[in-house]
C-alpha positions, 0 to 999 in steps of 0.5 A: 500499500502506497503511504501518504508520505510517499505520495507528497515526497513524490510530488514534491520531488517533481514541483522542486524542480519547477521555477519558484515564486519569488519569496514576497509572492510566497508569504502573500500566499501563506497569509492569504490562505487561511481566509480563502479556505474559510471563506470558499469552504463556507461557499462551497458547503453551501452551494453543494448543500444547495446542489444537493437538495436540488438534485433530490427534488429534481431526480426523479423528473430527470429519470423520466427524462432520461437524464439519470445519470445527470442526477446521479452525477449532481448528487456525487458532486454534492457530497465531494464538494461537501466533503471539500468544504468541510476539510476547508473550514477545518483546515483554517486554524491550522493554517493560520498558525501555519501548521503541516496539518492545515496544508495536508487538509488543503492538499486532501482538498486537491486530492479530492477535486481532482478524483471529483472530476475524473469520477465524472468520465467526461473528457473535458472535465478530466482534462480541465481537472487534471491542469487545475490540479497541476497548477494547484499542487504547484502553488501548494508545494511553493508554500509547503516549506512554511508550515511546520 
């Protein structure tokens, strides 16, 4: 079984070869990350709960109209969104204190986002999910040394 530390170290070895952001940019990202995590975490939870409720209401109609896959996809996206939002809110105190636990929670948020885009089995969603994940992991590994 692959351990999470091995995955993080492997990704870190790849991203360490990428050009580094200036120190000022990294410090700015570290200073706003807790607040972005809190704000977007709450917004994602609210949006996902709304999507979950709407999909529960409209899924019978979608099934009758032949769109059962869309309703199921929306429910899966809502559940993954709730998980991401909760992790982002839970990460806030650790990110504010610059503790590694907060960084790891945001890492998991990005992993869930990537898995969510792959689960859709939509080619454009998978491609966009991978592109967004590569960029997000770049920024995440740029600020990793600030978390102890």
